[in-house]
Backbone as CSV, one residue per row, in Angstrom:
resi,resn,N_x,N_y,N_z,CA_x,CA_y,CA_z,C_x,C_y,C_z
1,MET,182.657,-19.804,-23.345,184.220,-20.883,-23.493,184.126,-21.751,-22.487
2,SER,184.297,-22.450,-23.288,184.508,-24.280,-21.986,186.070,-24.068,-22.240
3,GLU,186.689,-24.705,-21.248,188.142,-25.154,-20.745,188.650,-25.569,-21.689
4,LYS,187.928,-26.477,-22.474,188.412,-27.732,-23.325,189.231,-26.671,-24.333
5,CYS,187.905,-26.263,-24.897,188.096,-25.084,-26.076,189.571,-24.401,-25.690
6,CYS,189.603,-23.827,-24.258,190.697,-22.941,-24.318,192.325,-23.307,-24.435
7,GLN,192.310,-24.684,-24.175,193.144,-25.249,-24.029,193.758,-25.817,-25.798
8,ASN,193.209,-25.570,-25.970,193.334,-26.393,-27.199,193.164,-24.582,-28.435
9,LYS,194.469,-23.791,-28.706,193.705,-22.625,-29.072,193.265,-22.677,-30.925
10,LYS,193.301,-23.482,-31.391,193.043,-23.701,-33.197,191.174,-23.853,-32.809
11,ASP,191.357,-24.524,-32.230,189.979,-24.969,-32.250,189.068,-23.350,-31.511
12,CYS,189.439,-23.323,-31.003,188.985,-21.513,-30.243,188.744,-20.487,-31.551
13,CYS,189.977,-20.953,-32.259,190.143,-19.545,-33.234,189.220,-19.693,-34.483
14,LYS,188.892,-21.288,-34.313,187.966,-21.780,-35.588,186.420,-21.700,-35.283
15,ASN,185.872,-21.035,-33.634,184.321,-21.349,-33.594,184.473,-19.588,-33.340
16,GLN,185.655,-18.487,-32.803,185.343,-17.244,-33.274,184.988,-16.472,-34.333
17,PRO,184.532,-15.929,-34.632,184.487,-15.017,-35.904,185.403,-14.207,-36.273
18,GLN,185.705,-13.668,-37.561,186.979,-13.989,-37.573,186.561,-12.275,-38.233
19,PRO,187.043,-11.324,-37.967,186.704,-10.078,-38.882,187.761,-10.020,-40.128
20,GLN,185.977,-9.051,-40.275,185.937,-8.982,-42.080,187.216,-7.429,-42.593
21,GLN,188.101,-7.949,-43.673,189.043,-6.983,-44.259,187.806,-6.446,-44.976
22,GLN,188.527,-5.321,-44.918,187.691,-4.139,-45.782,188.496,-3.853,-47.275
23,ASN,187.793,-4.267,-48.293,188.729,-4.194,-49.685,188.108,-2.823,-51.019
24,LEU,188.567,-2.462,-51.196,188.091,-1.819,-52.274,186.927,-1.199,-52.727
25,ASN,185.928,-2.714,-53.381,184.640,-2.711,-53.450,183.822,-2.227,-52.192
26,ASP,184.185,-2.572,-51.201,182.550,-1.991,-49.929,183.753,-0.709,-49.792
27,TYR,184.062,0.095,-50.051,184.674,1.358,-50.391,183.552,2.305,-51.528
28,MET,183.850,1.596,-52.544,183.234,1.921,-53.661,181.771,2.291,-53.595
29,LYS,181.046,0.999,-52.911,179.433,1.022,-52.640,179.210,2.063,-51.478
30,LEU,179.956,3.369,-51.492,179.304,4.150,-50.611,179.118,5.136,-51.675
31,GLY,179.233,5.431,-52.934,178.861,6.737,-54.248,178.657,7.727,-54.087
32,PHE,179.128,8.539,-55.288,179.625,9.331,-55.547,179.624,10.388,-54.963
33,SER,178.067,10.377,-55.006,178.371,11.940,-53.924,178.890,12.182,-52.783
34,PHE,179.151,10.826,-52.201,179.656,10.734,-50.266,181.182,10.873,-50.884
35,TRP,181.567,10.729,-51.963,182.912,10.801,-52.091,183.146,12.555,-52.428
36,LEU,182.495,13.046,-53.345,181.938,14.777,-53.537,182.408,15.067,-52.720
37,THR,181.283,14.929,-51.356,181.249,15.527,-50.102,182.424,15.270,-49.609
38,LEU,182.779,14.505,-49.218,184.630,14.198,-48.580,185.414,15.655,-49.224
39,VAL,185.601,14.888,-51.058,186.625,16.441,-51.280,185.613,17.882,-50.880
40,PHE,184.452,17.801,-51.018,184.742,19.104,-50.643,185.664,19.972,-49.161
41,VAL,184.711,19.005,-48.575,185.280,19.218,-47.040,186.013,19.529,-46.644
42,GLY,187.200,18.130,-47.216,188.762,18.650,-47.189,189.182,19.828,-47.812
43,LEU,188.637,20.615,-48.747,188.887,21.435,-49.871,188.751,22.249,-48.675
44,LYS,187.866,22.439,-48.452,186.662,23.587,-47.358,187.907,24.104,-46.261
45,LEU,187.907,22.811,-45.534,188.435,22.667,-44.355,190.103,23.063,-44.270
46,PHE,191.239,22.797,-45.612,192.368,23.063,-45.883,192.359,24.669,-46.848
47,GLY,190.631,25.286,-46.830,191.193,26.697,-47.379,191.574,26.738,-48.735
48,ALA,191.128,26.194,-49.268,191.579,25.514,-51.062,190.282,26.286,-51.264
49,ILE,189.082,26.470,-51.002,187.905,26.917,-52.021,187.022,27.931,-50.597
50,ASP,185.940,29.144,-51.228,185.506,29.727,-49.633,184.172,30.376,-50.125
51,TRP,183.664,28.648,-49.856,182.019,28.120,-50.353,181.554,28.303,-48.725
52,SER,180.290,28.428,-49.115,179.332,28.153,-47.909,179.384,26.677,-47.624
53,TRP,179.157,26.043,-45.741,178.770,24.922,-45.492,177.403,24.390,-46.121
54,LEU,176.788,25.527,-46.558,175.877,24.412,-47.445,175.915,24.079,-48.530
55,TRP,176.851,24.891,-49.745,177.884,24.401,-50.583,178.705,22.849,-51.005
56,VAL,178.961,22.957,-49.425,180.293,22.454,-49.668,179.311,20.358,-49.471
57,LEU,178.739,20.889,-48.624,177.640,19.553,-48.096,176.319,19.868,-49.898
58,SER,175.998,19.993,-50.847,175.365,19.924,-51.776,175.213,18.864,-51.957
59,PRO,176.631,18.003,-52.511,176.408,16.731,-53.030,175.106,15.744,-51.823
60,LEU,175.193,15.934,-51.369,174.307,15.158,-50.558,172.916,15.436,-50.285
61,TRP,172.872,17.180,-49.928,171.015,17.006,-50.421,170.767,17.244,-51.758
62,ILE,172.078,17.322,-52.620,171.316,17.604,-54.328,170.377,16.054,-54.968
63,GLY,170.874,14.563,-54.146,171.299,13.452,-54.423,169.393,13.517,-53.469
64,TYR,169.253,13.953,-52.731,167.915,13.533,-52.177,166.966,14.381,-52.606
65,GLY,167.543,15.269,-53.019,166.402,16.678,-54.147,165.654,15.735,-55.578
66,PHE,166.881,15.550,-55.655,166.801,14.679,-57.344,165.666,13.323,-56.822
67,ILE,165.765,12.504,-56.208,164.735,11.642,-56.048,163.658,11.978,-55.450
68,PHE,163.530,13.337,-54.720,162.334,13.085,-54.131,161.464,14.145,-55.868
69,VAL,162.301,15.079,-56.769,161.370,15.561,-57.688,161.123,14.508,-58.507
70,LEU,162.055,13.147,-58.502,161.290,12.307,-59.400,160.306,11.348,-58.929
71,ILE,160.051,11.528,-57.959,158.830,11.026,-57.135,158.234,11.333,-57.522
72,MET,157.926,12.878,-57.154,156.711,13.836,-57.176,156.317,13.910,-58.624
73,SER,157.489,14.079,-59.723,157.527,13.577,-60.919,156.040,12.592,-61.410
74,TYR,156.656,11.668,-60.789,155.912,10.543,-61.135,153.968,10.708,-60.318
75,VAL,154.157,11.491,-59.140,152.870,11.177,-58.660,152.254,12.013,-59.473
76,PHE,152.693,13.390,-59.697,152.172,14.383,-60.786,151.795,13.948,-61.240
77,LEU,152.200,12.487,-62.690,151.897,12.130,-64.006,150.492,10.955,-63.880
78,SER,150.641,10.203,-62.380,149.744,9.139,-62.458,147.867,9.640,-62.368
79,ALA,148.532,11.178,-61.224,147.303,11.732,-61.012,146.968,12.593,-62.447
80,LEU,147.135,12.729,-62.642,146.973,13.102,-64.374,146.216,12.343,-65.424
81,THR,147.193,11.495,-65.107,146.647,10.422,-66.306,145.561,9.748,-65.436
82,ARG,145.234,9.669,-64.298,144.257,9.132,-63.366,142.779,10.304,-64.162
83,GLN,143.232,11.685,-64.079,142.453,12.410,-64.597,141.593,12.626,-65.483
84,THR,142.586,12.474,-66.346,142.810,12.450,-68.146,141.751,11.134,-68.114
85,ALA,141.524,10.215,-67.824,141.058,8.785,-67.876,139.521,8.932,-67.915
86,ARG,139.696,10.010,-66.870,138.083,10.082,-66.385,137.360,11.031,-67.495
87,LEU,137.822,12.159,-67.898,137.116,13.271,-68.093,137.313,12.565,-69.855
88,LYS,138.291,11.774,-70.080,137.673,10.434,-71.734,136.521,9.965,-71.382
89,PHE,136.193,9.594,-70.580,135.111,8.830,-70.002,134.074,9.333,-69.803
90,LYS,133.910,10.887,-69.122,132.765,11.447,-68.981,132.179,12.021,-70.888
91,ILE,133.185,12.688,-71.382,132.928,12.552,-72.759,132.859,11.745,-73.448
92,THR,132.870,10.483,-73.094,132.625,9.254,-74.659,131.306,8.615,-73.702
93,LYS,130.775,9.188,-72.782,129.097,8.786,-72.389,128.291,10.182,-73.122
94,LYS,128.698,11.079,-72.533,128.145,11.950,-73.288,127.422,12.007,-74.768
95,GLN,128.616,11.854,-75.102,128.326,11.388,-76.563,127.586,10.419,-77.105
96,LYS,128.102,9.117,-76.149,126.574,8.416,-76.530,124.777,8.948,-76.141
97,GLU,124.826,9.572,-75.266,123.309,9.802,-74.844,122.943,11.106,-75.800
98,LYS,124.094,12.177,-76.486,123.437,12.467,-77.502,123.410,12.065,-78.552
99,ALA,124.171,11.017,-78.807,123.456,9.706,-80.365,122.351,9.364,-79.901
100,GLU,122.143,8.562,-78.872,120.439,8.033,-78.780,119.722,8.891,-78.648
101,ASP,119.966,10.074,-78.398,118.607,11.121,-79.068,118.145,11.509,-79.959
């Protein structure tokens, strides 16, 4: 900063970035699985539940597992559709060849 800016503190404050205040919407963006995991960890640490850590952290990995299953089902169905289209093309080609004979 220049000396002129430091002499006039109002100008210095205007030029410096202001810290952003957190509001409720910023915390809500973290997601349901994060908050549920936080609740489970709190319950585990205070002894209210006697689950293994695998199940305490399950909201995190179940969400990723669900996304993985969706992606794999999409890949499987698209491959099945392509295979069915190829098979249909082969069948119609054989039918045309038989009809020409």
